[in-house]
C-alpha positions in Angstrom: 28.7 -63.6 -54.2 25.7 -65.6 -53.0 23.6 -63.8 -50.4 21.3 -65.1 -47.7 18.8 -62.5 -46.6 18.6 -63.1 -42.8 15.7 -60.9 -42.0 12.8 -59.5 -44.1 9.1 -59.0 -43.9 6.4 -59.8 -46.4 3.3 -57.7 -45.7 0.3 -59.2 -47.6 -3.1 -57.8 -46.7 -4.6 -61.2 -47.9 -3.6 -62.2 -44.3 -4.6 -60.5 -41.0 -2.6 -57.3 -40.2 -3.0 -55.9 -36.7 -2.4 -52.3 -35.8 0.6 -51.9 -33.5 0.5 -48.7 -31.4 -1.2 -46.9 -34.3 1.1 -48.2 -36.9 -0.1 -50.2 -39.9 2.7 -51.0 -42.4 2.3 -50.5 -46.2 1.8 -53.6 -48.4 5.0 -55.3 -49.4 4.3 -58.6 -51.2 6.7 -61.2 -52.7 6.6 -59.5 -56.1 7.8 -56.2 -54.5 10.7 -58.0 -52.7 11.7 -59.8 -55.9 11.7 -56.6 -58.0 13.7 -54.7 -55.3 16.3 -57.4 -55.0 16.6 -58.5 -58.6 20.1 -57.2 -59.0 21.4 -59.3 -56.0 22.3 -63.0 -56.1 19.9 -64.0 -53.2 19.9 -67.8 -52.7 17.8 -68.0 -49.6 16.3 -66.0 -46.7 14.3 -65.9 -43.6 10.9 -64.2 -43.6 10.3 -62.7 -40.2 6.8 -62.2 -38.6 6.3 -58.7 -37.4 4.3 -57.6 -34.4 1.7 -56.2 -36.9 1.0 -59.8 -38.0 -0.2 -60.7 -34.5 1.4 -64.2 -34.4 4.2 -63.6 -31.8 
């Protein structure tokens, strides 16, 4: 089955991360995502900006 991941976050500290009510998420880069989802047949997805990225 082909899968479209409709909501995930990439948290890369090479880009600005803003504390949100005391919360700073752990790093989660593209390599982490690819390793964690390697057993799935993901054909596309939507990277979602979190409040900790300060762009909303």
